[in-house]
N, C-alpha and C positions, 0 to 999 in steps of 0.2 A: 082273666084280666085282658082288657082290650088293648089295642096298639098304643093309644094315647096314655093309658095308665102305665104301660110298660116303659114308655119313653120318660115319663115324669119320674117313675120309681128309679130308673137307671141314673138319671141326672142327679137325683137326691143322694144316691149311694156314692157317686163319683165326687160330688161336692163335699160330703161328709169326710170322705177319705182325704181330699185335698186340704180341708181345714185342719184335720187332725195331724197330718204330716207337717204342715207348715207351723202349726202351734208347737209341735215338739221341737222344731228347729229354732223358732223365734221366741220362745217363752221367756227366756232370760233377758231379751232385748226390749220387751214391751211394757214391763212394769215401771211405774213412775217411782215408787218406793214401797217396800225394799226391793233390792235387786240381788240376785244370787249368781255367782260365776266362780267356779273352782274354789269353793270354800269362803268366798268373800261375800259378806253381807253388810250393807250399810243403808242408812235412811236419812232423808232430809225432811224437815217439817217447817212449814211457814205459817205464822199466825200474826194477827194484828189486833190492836186495841186503841181506843181513844184515850189520850192523856187528859188529866193525870191519873184517873182512878179506874179506867175501864179494865175489863178482864180480857185476857187474850183468847181469841176465837179465830175462826177461819174468815170472818168478815167484820167490818166496822160500818155501821149504817148511820145515816143522818148526820154526817160530818158537817160542821158549820165553817163558815169563812174564817180563816185564821186559826182554826182548831188543829192541834197536832195529833197525828197518829203515830204509833210506834209499831214497827214490824220486828218480830222475833224469829230468827232462823236458827233451828237446832239441827246439828249434824251428829249422828250417833253411829258408832261402830258396833254392830250387833253380831258380827261374825267371830271367827276364831283366829283371825290373822290381823296383825298390826297393819294399819294403813299409813301410807306416806304421801306427802305432796298433794293434798286435796285442795282444789280451787272452788271457792264459793262466790257466786255473783248474784247480786240483787238487780233484776231487770226492771227498774222503776218506770212506770208508765209516764208518758209525756205530760199528762195532766197533773202529775205530782212533782214537787220539788223538795230536795233535801241537800243539806250541807254535809252530811255524813259520807263516809267511805262506803262504796257499794261493791267492793271487791275485797275478798279475804283469802288468806292462805293458812292451811293447817299443815304444819311440817310433819307431825306424827299424830296418829289417833289410835290409842291402845284399845284392846278388846274391851267392850262394854263402856268405853269412855265416850263422853259427849261434849260438844262445844256449842256455845250460844253466841250469836251475833245480833246486834240491835241497830236498826235504822229508823230515825225519826224523820217524818215528812209532813208536808201540808199540801192541801189542794191549792193550785194556782188561783189567784184572785180573779183571773180572767174567766174562770169557770162559773163564777157567780154573777148575778145581776139580771137586769131586764132581758127577757127572752131566753134565759137559760133554764131549761127544765131539770137539769141535774142528770147524773148518770152514775153507773157503777164501772169501775175499772178493775182489771185483774193484774195483780203484781206477782210475778213469778221469780222464784229463786232457784238457781241451778247448783248442782254439786258435780264436779268432774274429778275423776281419779281412775288410774289404770285403764285409760281409754273408754271409760264408762261415763255416762251422764244421767243424773237423776234430777228431778225437779218437783217442786210443790208450789202451790199458789195460795194467796190470800186476796180478799176483795175489799175495796173501799167504795162506799156509796155516799153521795151527797145530793141535796135538793130532793127531787122526786125520783131519784134513781132507785130502782127496785130489782132485786135478784131473787131467784127461787130460794126455798127454805133449806135446800141441801147443797152440799158442795158439788161443784162442777166435776163430772167424771173425767179422768184422763182418757184420751182416745189414742189408740196406737194402731200399728199395721194389722193386727188380728181383727179388730172391729171393722177396719176398712175392707179387708179381704172377705169377711163374712157378708158384708153388704154387697160387695161386687159379685160374689158367687150367687147370692140370692137373686140379684137382678138378672144375671145370665140365665138362671133356671127359669125365671118368669118369662124372659124373652123367648127362650127355646120352646117352652110349653105353649106360649101364645102362637108361635109359628106353626107348631104341629096341629093345634086346634083349628087354625085358619085353613091349612091345607086339607085337613079332614073335612071341614065344612064345604070346601069346594068339590 
């Protein structure tokens, strides 16, 4: 094994160790849902449909001017401990308008119990008209309890707004760390090759 190969191999081993160690410490902090910490397990799910007869899904497409959409937020206690004082918030995008409450409180949530909340909204009229190509917006709902925060999203599209066929993945510190370490390895390897070439 030549010098360049040894350096690259050593860097890969160090990077793998760093990712593994950090993952072990941060695993319970990076999941969007469910999250586990000391026997506590909970989840939040966000869905949307077009009224009046649409089916709930992770996105609603081709919404027309004046057409209403309904968001359903489901919070469930899937652990073995009763949860108390849970705060739920719907972070409605600025392109949407609603007359409904966007903040909810759950005093207690028993094991295996779930609660549902509904928010009806419309796309602002200003988003339609000449020169408006349409778009997709992401509506996020958050769940806070015991110093933890979970979230889930639903998508609304109108006009020519297009989003991919699968739900957007949640991105957390682990993904960011992996990309950073990969970039550092590439940079170090490039410097070694350059020096060797000289």
